[in-house]
C-alpha positions in Angstrom: -16.0 -1.4 -12.5 -17.0 -4.8 -13.0 -15.3 -7.7 -11.0 -12.5 -9.4 -12.7 -10.5 -12.7 -12.2 -6.9 -13.1 -12.6 -4.9 -16.3 -11.7 -8.1 -18.0 -10.3 -8.7 -15.0 -7.8 -11.7 -12.7 -8.1 -10.9 -8.9 -7.8 -13.6 -6.2 -7.1 -11.6 -3.3 -8.1 -8.1 -2.0 -9.4 -6.9 -1.1 -5.8 -7.5 -4.6 -4.5 -5.4 -6.1 -7.5 -2.8 -3.5 -7.1 -2.5 -4.3 -3.2 -2.4 -7.9 -4.0 0.8 -7.3 -6.0 2.6 -5.0 -4.0 0.8 -5.2 -0.5 1.8 -7.2 2.4 4.5 -6.9 5.1 7.7 -7.1 2.7 6.9 -6.5 -0.8 6.8 -2.7 -0.3 9.9 -2.5 1.8 11.8 -4.7 -0.6 10.8 -2.5 -3.5 11.7 0.6 -1.6 15.3 -0.7 -1.0 15.9 -1.7 -4.6 14.8 1.6 -5.9 18.3 3.1 -5.8 20.5 0.1 -6.3 20.7 -3.7 -6.6 20.9 -5.7 -3.4 22.0 -9.4 -2.8 19.7 -11.8 -0.7 21.8 -11.5 2.4 21.9 -7.5 2.3 18.0 -7.7 2.2 17.8 -10.3 4.9 19.9 -8.2 7.3 18.0 -5.0 6.4 14.6 -6.6 6.9 15.6 -8.6 10.1 12.1 -9.1 11.2 11.5 -11.1 8.1 11.9 -14.8 8.2 13.9 -16.5 5.5 10.8 -18.2 4.3 8.7 -15.1 3.9 11.5 -12.9 2.3 12.0 -15.7 -0.2 8.2 -15.8 -1.1 7.9 -12.1 -1.3 11.1 -11.9 -3.7 9.7 -14.9 -5.6 6.3 -13.2 -6.1 7.9 -9.9 -7.1 10.1 -11.7 -9.7 7.1 -13.5 -11.0 5.0 -10.5 -11.3 7.9 -8.6 -13.1 8.5 -6.0 -10.4 11.9 -7.0 -9.9 14.6 -9.3 -11.6 16.8 -12.0 -9.9 20.2 -12.5 -11.5 22.2 -15.5 -10.4 26.0 -15.5 -10.9 27.8 -18.7 -11.6 30.0 -18.5 -8.7 31.0 -20.8 -5.7 29.0 -20.0 -3.6 26.5 -18.5 -6.0 25.7 -15.0 -5.8 22.1 -13.6 -6.3 21.2 -10.1 -7.0 18.0 -8.5 -7.1 17.1 -5.3 -9.2 14.0 -3.3 -9.7 12.2 -3.3 -13.1 10.4 -0.5 -14.8 7.0 -2.0 -13.5 8.6 -1.7 -10.0 9.8 1.9 -10.5 6.2 2.7 -11.3 5.2 1.5 -8.0 7.7 3.6 -5.9 5.5 6.7 -6.5 2.6 4.9 -4.6 4.9 3.5 -2.1 6.3 7.0 -1.3 2.8 8.5 -1.1 1.9 5.8 1.5 5.0 6.1 3.4 4.4 10.0 3.7 0.7 9.3 4.7 2.0 6.8 7.3 4.4 9.4 8.7 1.6 12.0 8.9 -0.7 9.6 10.6 2.1 8.6 13.2 2.3 12.5 13.9 -1.3 12.8 14.3 -1.5 9.8 16.6 1.5 10.9 18.8 3.9 8.2 17.8 7.6 9.2 17.9 9.7 8.6 14.8 13.1 7.1 15.3 
């Protein structure tokens, strides 16, 4: 496959492109949580307690911009924000599930205890 440029970045293959969109520390865990229901920012923040506010906000913004999730702001005081998965995001769940299962297998192979 020939190299290609998207958003001023050079990609060498489709896997690299996909990992750019859903990879990183927080994007896959966010998508995994949103697969079953809508979440508010504070709920995600509590669930991903190791994520700083800045990193969580950045990951959510990128997922919204790339069309994996939606952000709905309700005109209330204080404003309520809900995130939901899109069809594009749902398509990523099979990949995330496969990676999760592979990770669990690797943990077992390396003798790492699951909580």
